[in-house]
C-alpha positions in Angstrom: 108.3 -118.1 -43.9 108.7 -121.7 -45.0 106.2 -124.2 -43.8 107.3 -126.5 -41.0 107.7 -130.3 -41.6 109.3 -130.6 -45.1 109.6 -127.2 -46.8 107.4 -124.5 -48.3 103.8 -125.3 -49.3 102.1 -123.0 -51.8 98.4 -122.9 -52.2 97.1 -121.1 -55.4 93.6 -119.9 -55.0 91.4 -118.7 -52.1 88.0 -120.0 -53.1 86.2 -122.8 -51.2 88.9 -125.4 -52.2 91.9 -123.2 -51.4 90.4 -122.0 -48.1 89.6 -125.5 -46.9 93.0 -126.8 -48.0 94.8 -123.9 -46.1 92.7 -124.6 -43.0 93.7 -128.3 -43.0 97.3 -127.3 -43.3 97.1 -124.7 -40.5 95.4 -127.2 -38.3 98.4 -129.5 -38.8 100.8 -126.7 -37.6 101.9 -125.6 -41.1 102.0 -122.0 -42.3 101.3 -122.1 -46.1 101.7 -119.4 -48.7 98.3 -118.6 -50.1 98.2 -116.7 -53.4 95.0 -115.0 -54.3 94.3 -113.0 -57.5 91.4 -111.3 -55.7 91.8 -108.7 -53.0 90.0 -110.8 -50.4 89.4 -114.6 -50.0 86.1 -116.2 -51.0 86.6 -117.1 -54.7 84.1 -116.3 -57.5 81.1 -118.0 -55.9 81.6 -116.1 -52.6 83.2 -113.0 -54.0 83.3 -110.3 -51.5 82.2 -106.7 -52.2 84.5 -103.8 -51.5 84.6 -102.1 -48.1 81.6 -99.8 -47.5 79.3 -101.8 -49.8 75.9 -101.5 -48.3 73.9 -104.5 -49.7 73.5 -107.4 -47.2 74.8 -110.9 -47.7 71.2 -112.1 -48.4 70.9 -109.8 -51.3 74.3 -110.7 -52.7 74.4 -114.5 -52.2 70.7 -115.5 -51.9 70.2 -118.8 -50.1 74.0 -119.2 -49.9 74.4 -116.2 -47.6 75.1 -118.4 -44.6 77.7 -120.4 -46.5 79.3 -117.2 -47.8 79.5 -115.8 -44.2 80.9 -119.0 -42.9 83.5 -119.2 -45.7 84.6 -115.5 -45.2 84.9 -115.8 -41.4 86.8 -119.1 -41.7 89.3 -117.5 -44.0 89.7 -114.4 -41.9 90.5 -116.6 -38.9 93.3 -118.1 -40.9 95.0 -114.8 -41.8 97.4 -114.6 -38.8 98.6 -118.1 -39.5 99.1 -118.0 -43.3 101.4 -116.1 -45.6 98.6 -114.5 -47.6 99.3 -112.8 -50.9 96.2 -111.0 -52.2 95.9 -109.1 -55.5 98.6 -111.4 -56.8 98.5 -113.1 -60.2 100.3 -116.4 -60.8 101.4 -116.2 -64.5 103.9 -119.0 -64.7 105.2 -122.1 -63.0 108.7 -123.2 -63.7 111.5 -125.1 -62.0 109.5 -125.7 -58.9 108.8 -122.0 -58.5 105.5 -120.0 -58.8 106.1 -116.8 -60.7 103.8 -114.0 -59.5 102.9 -110.4 -60.3 101.5 -108.2 -57.6 98.9 -105.6 -58.4 101.3 -102.9 -57.2 103.8 -104.0 -59.8 106.2 -106.2 -57.8 107.2 -109.6 -59.1 108.6 -112.6 -57.5 109.4 -116.3 -58.0 108.3 -118.3 -54.9 109.9 -121.7 -54.7 107.9 -124.6 -53.3 108.3 -128.1 -52.1 104.6 -128.9 -52.4 102.1 -127.0 -54.6 98.3 -127.2 -54.2 96.4 -125.7 -57.2 92.9 -124.6 -56.4 92.5 -122.4 -59.5 88.7 -122.6 -60.0 86.8 -122.2 -63.3 85.4 -119.7 -65.7 82.4 -119.4 -68.0 82.1 -121.5 -71.1 80.6 -119.5 -73.9 79.3 -120.3 -77.4 79.6 -117.4 -79.8 76.7 -116.3 -81.9 76.3 -113.3 -84.1 76.2 -110.1 -82.1 77.8 -111.6 -79.0 80.5 -108.9 -79.0 78.0 -106.0 -78.8 78.3 -103.7 -75.7 75.9 -105.0 -73.1 76.6 -108.7 -73.7 78.3 -110.4 -70.7 78.9 -113.9 -69.5 76.8 -115.1 -66.6 79.9 -114.9 -64.3 80.6 -111.4 -65.5 77.0 -110.3 -64.8 77.3 -111.8 -61.4 80.6 -110.0 -60.7 79.0 -106.7 -61.6 76.2 -107.3 -59.1 78.3 -108.7 -56.3 81.5 -106.6 -56.5 80.5 -103.4 -58.3 76.9 -103.0 -57.0 75.3 -102.5 -60.5 73.4 -104.5 -63.0 74.5 -105.0 -66.7 71.2 -103.4 -67.8 67.7 -102.4 -66.7 66.0 -105.1 -68.7 68.2 -108.3 -69.0 67.9 -111.5 -70.9 69.6 -114.6 -69.6 70.5 -117.4 -72.1 72.5 -120.6 -71.9 72.2 -123.8 -70.0 73.6 -124.3 -66.5 72.4 -124.0 -62.9 74.1 -120.5 -62.9 71.5 -119.4 -65.5 68.7 -119.5 -63.0 70.8 -118.4 -60.0 72.0 -115.2 -61.7 68.5 -114.4 -63.1 67.1 -114.8 -59.5 69.9 -112.5 -58.1 69.1 -109.9 -60.7 65.4 -110.0 -60.1 66.0 -109.7 -56.4 68.2 -106.7 -57.0 65.4 -104.9 -58.8 66.4 -105.5 -62.5 63.7 -106.6 -64.9 64.5 -110.1 -66.1 63.0 -110.0 -69.6 63.4 -113.8 -70.1 65.4 -116.9 -69.0 66.1 -118.9 -72.2 67.5 -122.4 -71.6 69.0 -124.1 -74.6 68.3 -127.6 -73.1 64.9 -129.1 -73.6 62.8 -129.7 -70.5 62.7 -133.4 -71.2 66.3 -133.9 -70.3 65.7 -132.4 -66.9 63.1 -135.0 -66.3 65.5 -137.7 -67.3 68.1 -136.2 -64.9 65.7 -136.1 -61.9 66.8 -139.4 -60.2 70.4 -138.3 -60.1 69.5 -134.7 -59.2 67.9 -135.8 -56.0 71.3 -136.7 -54.7 71.9 -132.9 -54.5 69.8 -132.5 -51.4 69.8 -128.9 -50.3 71.6 -127.8 -53.4 68.9 -129.3 -55.6 66.2 -127.8 -53.4 67.7 -124.3 -53.8 67.7 -124.7 -57.5 64.0 -125.5 -57.4 63.4 -122.5 -55.2 65.1 -120.2 -57.7 63.0 -121.6 -60.5 59.8 -121.4 -58.6 60.5 -117.8 -57.4 61.1 -116.6 -60.9 57.9 -118.3 -62.2 55.9 -116.9 -59.4 56.8 -113.5 -60.6 55.9 -114.3 -64.1 59.4 -114.2 -65.5 59.3 -115.9 -68.9 61.2 -119.2 -68.8 61.6 -121.0 -72.1 63.4 -124.3 -72.7 64.8 -125.8 -75.9 65.7 -122.5 -77.5 68.6 -121.6 -79.9 70.0 -118.1 -79.8 70.3 -116.8 -83.3 71.7 -113.3 -83.0 72.0 -110.3 -80.7 71.0 -107.0 -82.4 71.5 -103.3 -81.8 73.3 -100.3 -83.0 75.4 -98.9 -80.1 74.7 -101.8 -77.8 72.5 -104.8 -77.5 68.8 -104.1 -78.0 67.3 -107.5 -78.5 68.0 -111.2 -78.7 66.6 -113.1 -81.6 66.1 -116.8 -80.9 64.4 -119.9 -82.2 61.9 -121.7 -80.1 61.6 -125.5 -79.8 58.7 -125.4 -82.3 61.0 -123.8 -84.9 59.4 -120.4 -84.7 61.6 -117.3 -84.5 61.1 -114.9 -81.6 62.9 -111.8 -80.3 63.1 -110.3 -76.8 64.0 -106.7 -76.2 66.8 -106.0 -73.7 69.6 -103.6 -72.9 71.7 -106.3 -71.2 72.3 -109.9 -72.1 74.1 -112.6 -70.0 75.1 -115.9 -71.5 76.8 -119.1 -70.4 77.0 -122.8 -70.9 78.4 -124.1 -67.7 82.0 -123.7 -66.6 85.4 -124.8 -67.8 88.3 -125.6 -65.5 91.1 -123.1 -65.2 93.8 -125.7 -65.6 96.6 -123.8 -67.4 98.9 -123.7 -64.3 98.6 -127.4 -63.9 99.8 -127.7 -67.5 102.8 -125.5 -66.8 103.6 -127.7 -63.7 103.8 -130.5 -66.3 100.8 -132.4 -65.0 99.4 -134.8 -67.6 95.8 -134.4 -68.7 92.9 -136.7 -69.4 89.7 -136.1 -71.4 86.4 -135.9 -69.4 83.6 -136.9 -71.8 80.8 -135.7 -69.5 82.3 -132.2 -69.1 83.7 -132.1 -72.7 87.1 -130.9 -71.6 90.6 -132.0 -70.7 91.3 -132.0 -66.9 94.5 -132.6 -64.9 95.2 -136.2 -64.1 94.9 -136.9 -60.3 93.8 -139.6 -58.0 90.7 -139.3 -55.7 92.9 -137.4 -53.2 94.1 -134.8 -55.7 97.6 -136.2 -56.1 98.9 -135.7 -59.6 101.7 -137.9 -61.3 104.1 -135.0 -60.6 105.5 -135.4 -57.1 104.5 -132.7 -54.7 101.8 -131.2 -57.0 98.1 -131.5 -56.0 94.9 -130.2 -57.7 91.5 -129.7 -56.3 88.2 -127.9 -56.7 86.8 -126.8 -60.0 90.2 -126.4 -61.5 90.5 -130.2 -61.4 87.0 -130.8 -62.9 83.7 -129.0 -62.4 81.9 -130.1 -59.3 80.5 -127.1 -57.5 81.3 -125.1 -54.4 80.5 -127.8 -51.8 82.4 -130.5 -53.6 85.3 -128.0 -54.1 85.6 -127.4 -50.4 85.7 -131.1 -49.7 88.3 -131.7 -52.4 90.5 -129.0 -51.0 90.5 -130.5 -47.6 91.1 -134.0 -49.0 94.0 -132.8 -51.1 95.6 -131.1 -48.1 95.2 -134.2 -46.0 96.8 -136.3 -48.8 99.7 -133.7 -48.9 100.1 -134.0 -45.2 100.2 -137.8 -45.3 102.8 -137.7 -48.0 104.9 -135.5 -45.8 104.8 -137.9 -42.9 101.8 -136.7 -40.9 99.5 -139.2 -39.3 96.4 -139.7 -41.6 92.9 -138.8 -40.3 91.2 -141.9 -41.7 87.8 -141.1 -40.1 87.7 -137.6 -41.7 88.9 -139.0 -45.1 86.1 -141.6 -45.0 83.5 -138.9 -44.2 84.8 -136.7 -47.1 84.8 -139.6 -49.5 81.2 -140.5 -48.7 80.0 -136.9 -49.3 82.0 -136.7 -52.5 80.4 -139.9 -53.8 76.9 -138.3 -53.3 77.9 -135.1 -55.0 79.3 -137.0 -58.0 75.9 -138.6 -58.5 74.4 -135.2 -58.4 77.0 -133.8 -60.8 76.1 -136.5 -63.3 72.5 -135.4 -63.1 73.5 -131.8 -63.8 75.5 -132.9 -66.9 72.3 -134.6 -68.1 70.0 -131.7 -67.2 72.2 -129.0 -68.7 73.9 -130.5 -71.7 76.4 -128.5 -73.8 74.7 -127.5 -77.1 77.0 -129.4 -79.4 75.0 -128.8 -82.5 74.8 -125.1 -81.9 78.6 -124.9 -81.3 79.4 -126.8 -84.5 77.0 -124.8 -86.7 77.9 -121.2 -85.8 77.6 -118.9 -88.9 80.8 -118.3 -90.8 80.8 -114.5 -90.2 80.6 -114.8 -86.4 83.6 -113.6 -84.6 85.2 -116.5 -82.7 88.5 -115.2 -81.3 88.0 -111.6 -80.1 91.7 -111.2 -79.3 92.9 -111.9 -82.8 89.7 -111.0 -84.7 89.3 -114.5 -86.3 85.9 -115.5 -87.5 84.4 -119.0 -87.5 84.6 -119.0 -91.3 88.3 -118.3 -91.3 89.0 -121.2 -88.9 86.9 -123.5 -91.1 88.9 -122.4 -94.2 92.2 -123.2 -92.5 90.9 -126.6 -91.4 89.8 -127.5 -94.9 92.7 -126.1 -96.9 95.6 -127.2 -94.7 94.0 -130.3 -93.1 94.3 -128.7 -89.6 92.5 -131.5 -87.8 94.4 -131.0 -84.5 93.6 -128.0 -82.3 97.2 -126.7 -82.0 97.7 -127.0 -85.7 94.5 -125.1 -86.3 95.8 -122.4 -83.9 99.1 -122.1 -85.7 97.4 -121.4 -89.0 94.5 -119.3 -87.9 95.8 -117.6 -84.7 92.8 -118.7 -82.8 93.9 -118.8 -79.2 97.0 -116.8 -79.6 95.7 -113.6 -78.1 95.5 -112.1 -74.6 93.2 -114.8 -73.2 95.4 -117.7 -74.5 92.3 -119.4 -75.8 90.6 -119.5 -72.4 87.4 -118.0 -74.1 87.6 -119.2 -77.7 89.5 -122.5 -77.2 86.6 -124.8 -76.2 84.4 -123.7 -79.1 87.3 -123.8 -81.6 87.8 -127.5 -80.5 84.1 -128.2 -81.2 84.4 -126.6 -84.7 87.5 -128.5 -85.6 85.9 -131.8 -84.5 82.7 -130.9 -86.4 84.6 -130.0 -89.6 86.7 -133.2 -89.4 83.8 -135.5 -88.4 85.9 -136.5 -85.4 85.5 -136.9 -81.7 86.2 -133.9 -79.5 88.9 -135.9 -77.7 90.7 -136.7 -80.9 91.4 -133.0 -81.8 93.4 -132.5 -78.6 93.7 -129.4 -76.4 95.5 -126.1 -76.5 98.8 -126.3 -74.7 99.2 -123.6 -72.0 102.0 -121.1 -72.4 103.2 -118.4 -70.0 102.0 -115.8 -69.2 98.6 -117.5 -68.7 97.1 -114.1 -68.3 98.3 -110.7 -69.6 101.1 -109.0 -67.7 102.5 -105.5 -68.3 105.6 -105.4 -70.5 107.6 -103.7 -67.8 107.0 -106.6 -65.5 108.0 -109.3 -68.0 111.1 -111.4 -67.3 113.1 -109.6 -70.0 112.3 -106.1 -68.5 
């Protein structure tokens, strides 16, 4: 059914941003189409377990159990008033239509007059030798195993990286009964002290982070800052992580599961296919869709919000989703709710200060990314090593990321560079002694995620 008051509105994503956007549209009397790759609304942060799953919300979401319940119930209340498409992948946007593939195999092209992209984010990884061993996961992957599949990635797990998620997932695993062998933060402790004034703007979110840290320390979980992961070792799967301490000494920690991650990167490929221009965000070291403070992009009728428009966290994503929907409504002739917009803007300003603190406290390990050993596998899809990429950069002057991709095939595989692309950019910049911004970004191409051949447009 088309939305009332100016044609069909399509919302892509049913995490905090997409849910709050849909709620604002429904409140205004509009029935939007909501497309969700997951089977049930909630997004990654509040991913729901399958039916019959016995673990309570407190065990799944920790201190965010209340927020998870509220998000789930709010979305469930919307279901009679939205056109909900779960288990549906958006793989292309073309000619003002969203091209989708349903889990059951059906495909469709859904035309839109207004499009609101709430596409979320994914883990940012930095490859190191052994990262492709069985038992090595991203932090988000480890969290999905626990929330959605009811299992841990190992009995004795090491967590390595630098992000708030590092401590949250370690806490969730320890609460679930797994042995957390170590939490290894690549950021030095001094940067967290420097970030403290900005971090205080996080309020309850910052307090929860302190609680997770204190809870782990109280149970004598080893927490080490300023480390550099050197290699994961094992025969048939990961058996240990070898790492360098801040004092230069080499250590190793035994494990049968390893989770790693260095923050998040925006899932912005669909915005690219919708012809939204991008701008470089120095603090997040990534290109993000251009949009004003209300989520309006330069493309008429296209709006972006949540972590897909720049990493900001679940609370900020929810606010951005509502604000983008209110902007969309205003653009379609609805009376603006100025009081609500003012309240949202005030909260967003506080959260932006907190986000700046997080970027200081959990910096991306630039030196580590630019000094990965040559024999390390970089692009798993195309089996390209770091050394092969460096060779193409040097021999053919591939100082631009898409040129390096064309020569080396980095980013040409199933993931379309979603995993290897950010590190490939760091390597190109390092080899050319150039800024990360100057090497450009990988251009999105459909399908943004793999689709079966029988469901392709030519089939």
